[in-house]
C-alpha positions as semicolon CSV with decimal commas, in nm:
position;residue;x (nm);y (nm);z (nm)
1;M;9,841;9,848;13,108
2;R;9,765;10,092;12,828
3;F;9,823;10,001;12,466
4;R;10,032;10,247;12,268
5;D;9,781;10,232;11,983
6;R;9,551;9,990;11,800
7;E;9,845;9,851;11,605
8;E;10,032;9,742;11,917
9;A;9,708;9,599;12,057
10;G;9,656;9,398;11,739
11;R;10,005;9,251;11,751
12;M;9,959;9,146;12,113
13;L;9,622;8,994;12,035
14;A;9,768;8,804;11,738
15;E;9,999;8,612;11,969
16;Q;9,701;8,486;12,169
17;L;9,526;8,380;11,847
18;R;9,818;8,193;11,691
19;E;9,691;7,855;11,815
20;H;9,385;7,890;11,589
21;V;9,576;7,941;11,263
22;G;9,544;7,573;11,177
23;E;9,168;7,624;11,134
24;A;9,237;7,853;10,834
25;P;9,021;8,134;10,978
26;V;8,922;8,460;10,818
27;V;8,958;8,786;11,011
28;L;8,648;9,005;11,006
29;A;8,693;9,347;11,165
30;L;8,429;9,591;11,287
31;P;8,492;9,936;11,134
32;R;8,634;10,166;11,195
33;G;8,870;10,105;11,488
34;G;8,854;9,730;11,468
35;V;9,011;9,736;11,121
36;A;9,344;9,866;11,254
37;V;9,350;9,586;11,513
38;G;9,233;9,326;11,262
39;Y;9,492;9,431;11,004
40;E;9,777;9,357;11,246
41;I;9,626;9,018;11,331
42;A;9,581;8,928;10,965
43;R;9,935;9,038;10,879
44;A;10,098;8,858;11,172
45;L;9,912;8,532;11,110
46;D;9,899;8,555;10,727
47;L;9,519;8,551;10,716
48;P;9,263;8,723;10,492
49;L;9,096;9,037;10,625
50;D;8,750;9,173;10,553
51;V;8,504;9,400;10,729
52;M;8,193;9,296;10,919
53;M;7,956;9,588;10,898
54;V;7,759;9,685;11,206
55;R;7,596;10,006;11,326
56;K;7,510;10,104;11,679
57;L;7,151;10,213;11,736
58;G;7,165;10,524;11,950
59;V;6,878;10,676;12,144
60;P;6,767;10,972;11,924
61;W;6,817;11,239;12,190
62;H;7,128;11,072;12,334
63;P;7,311;10,907;12,038
64;E;7,601;10,784;12,251
65;L;7,359;10,570;12,453
66;G;7,331;10,244;12,261
67;M;6,994;10,074;12,259
68;G;7,111;9,801;12,024
69;A;7,284;9,741;11,694
70;I;7,225;9,613;11,342
71;A;7,455;9,410;11,120
72;E;7,486;9,302;10,760
73;G;7,218;9,060;10,650
74;G;6,953;9,221;10,869
75;A;7,056;9,088;11,210
76;V;6,932;9,310;11,493
77;Y;7,021;9,317;11,862
78;L;6,808;9,529;12,096
79;N;6,886;9,612;12,457
80;R;6,543;9,582;12,616
81;D;6,648;9,762;12,936
82;V;6,765;10,073;12,746
83;L;6,460;10,064;12,521
84;A;6,228;10,054;12,821
85;E;6,408;10,344;12,984
86;A;6,406;10,549;12,663
87;E;6,035;10,483;12,606
88;L;6,067;10,489;12,226
89;D;5,760;10,401;12,027
90;A;5,772;10,162;11,731
91;E;5,793;10,438;11,470
92;E;6,085;10,611;11,643
93;L;6,275;10,282;11,666
94;K;6,200;10,201;11,302
95;K;6,338;10,539;11,191
96;V;6,664;10,488;11,379
97;I;6,706;10,140;11,229
98;T;6,629;10,269;10,878
99;D;6,876;10,558;10,907
100;E;7,155;10,338;11,038
101;A;7,086;10,069;10,777
102;R;7,129;10,334;10,507
103;E;7,462;10,448;10,652
104;M;7,574;10,086;10,687
105;E;7,501;10,018;10,321
106;R;7,699;10,329;10,221
107;R;8,001;10,202;10,411
108;V;7,964;9,850;10,270
109;Q;7,983;9,991;9,918
110;R;8,278;10,215;9,999
111;Y;8,486;9,971;10,203
112;R;8,444;9,670;9,976
113;G;8,483;9,863;9,652
114;G;8,307;9,601;9,444
115;H;8,457;9,298;9,617
116;P;8,196;9,043;9,731
117;P;8,168;8,974;10,104
118;T;8,376;8,687;10,235
119;D;8,187;8,357;10,236
120;V;8,202;8,237;10,598
121;K;7,983;7,929;10,561
122;G;8,146;7,649;10,758
123;R;8,457;7,858;10,830
124;T;8,619;7,975;11,150
125;V;8,581;8,352;11,185
126;I;8,797;8,575;11,405
127;L;8,568;8,869;11,479
128;V;8,772;9,171;11,586
129;D;8,704;9,507;11,746
130;D;8,924;9,754;11,934
131;G;8,737;9,698;12,260
132;L;8,426;9,556;12,418
133;A;8,217;9,780;12,643
134;T;7,844;9,697;12,642
135;G;7,878;9,439;12,364
136;G;7,583;9,552;12,152
137;T;7,765;9,569;11,818
138;A;7,946;9,244;11,888
139;R;7,619;9,066;11,960
140;A;7,463;9,190;11,636
141;A;7,771;9,078;11,442
142;V;7,768;8,735;11,604
143;R;7,400;8,690;11,518
144;A;7,473;8,785;11,157
145;L;7,762;8,539;11,136
146;R;7,542;8,260;11,273
147;D;7,284;8,346;11,006
148;F;7,559;8,332;10,743
149;G;7,654;7,981;10,857
150;A;7,992;8,049;11,018
151;G;8,147;7,729;11,154
152;R;8,316;7,873;11,464
153;I;8,326;8,230;11,594
154;I;8,625;8,359;11,786
155;L;8,557;8,706;11,930
156;A;8,891;8,884;11,976
157;V;8,945;9,223;12,141
158;P;9,240;9,389;12,312
159;V;9,029;9,496;12,610
160;A;8,687;9,385;12,732
161;A;8,473;9,479;13,029
162;S;8,468;9,164;13,239
163;Q;8,094;9,193;13,308
164;T;8,031;9,200;12,932
165;A;8,283;8,934;12,834
166;E;8,146;8,670;13,070
167;P;7,794;8,639;12,924
168;L;7,928;8,679;12,569
169;R;8,135;8,366;12,614
170;D;7,806;8,175;12,596
171;E;7,730;8,330;12,255
172;V;8,061;8,260;12,080
173;D;8,289;7,960;12,060
174;V;8,592;8,140;12,200
175;L;8,646;8,487;12,344
176;V;9,003;8,616;12,353
177;A;9,099;8,941;12,527
178;V;9,438;9,071;12,630
179;Q;9,281;9,249;12,926
180;E;8,945;9,210;13,103
181;P;8,916;9,486;13,364
182;S;8,625;9,489;13,606
183;N;8,608;9,867;13,564
184;L;8,652;9,947;13,195
185;W;8,539;10,310;13,223
186;A;8,590;10,380;12,851
187;I;8,768;10,185;12,579
188;G;8,975;10,488;12,482
189;S;9,123;10,512;12,831
190;W;9,314;10,189;12,761
191;Y;9,500;10,343;12,465
192;E;9,755;10,622;12,447
193;D;9,645;10,689;12,089
194;F;9,274;10,624;12,028
195;H;9,207;10,872;11,750
196;Q;8,886;10,855;11,549
197;M;8,978;10,664;11,235
198;T;8,862;10,793;10,899
199;D;8,715;10,606;10,605
200;E;9,039;10,677;10,417
201;E;9,249;10,504;10,684
202;V;9,020;10,201;10,672
203;L;9,043;10,183;10,293
204;V;9,424;10,196;10,298
205;L;9,440;9,905;10,543
206;L;9,187;9,695;10,351
207;D;9,367;9,753;10,021
208;Q;9,701;9,664;10,178
209;A;9,554;9,348;10,330
210;R;9,425;9,242;9,987
211;R;9,769;9,302;9,837
212;N;9,926;9,095;10,114
213;M;9,699;8,805;10,017
214;G;9,751;8,855;9,643
215;V;9,405;9,002;9,582
216;S;9,353;9,306;9,360
217;P;9,293;9,626;9,561
218;A;8,948;9,779;9,566
219;S;8,844;10,019;9,293
220;P;8,826;10,383;9,402
């Protein structure tokens, strides 16, 4: 089954998350695509929405090949198998991390617009993305949330590669996916519309989510 778009996927996912509303969770979405999914969850369940900033660490000469990820607060996940195959030295790895950390900070400033990050200490967090392929960014985000003292972590995605979802269930409290194919191929192949979201689209959704919860929109 293909989702029409991220919005439809979010609404379907919200129905599977309804049983957790009593825990008063906060929805944290991974930009950019995860924000469209997370917005629909937050709206359907009347929950607050914020971003959880992560950046994939791509191999310098093959950026689409993820060798790990970094998240807010300094959490780092490294895929040792990819690193060994890429044969990066320490300085090359450090440069990639530094560059991505700089871009992550830029997006933090733009997306939050002066709002402080959501305090997750002791809270249930619904961590949302638009799909789960290798799981690198999700793992970095989960490590960051543990460092921040999150009470429970519910990882929620419309589609997840089954071989990735299974081990990740040991790292989170709950993993919810609408679909878990054994052959994911590519996340985009599970959507009719999987366009590359812009910063502007993300900002519109975050501002609307704040309005829905009675919070002042971000400053431009």
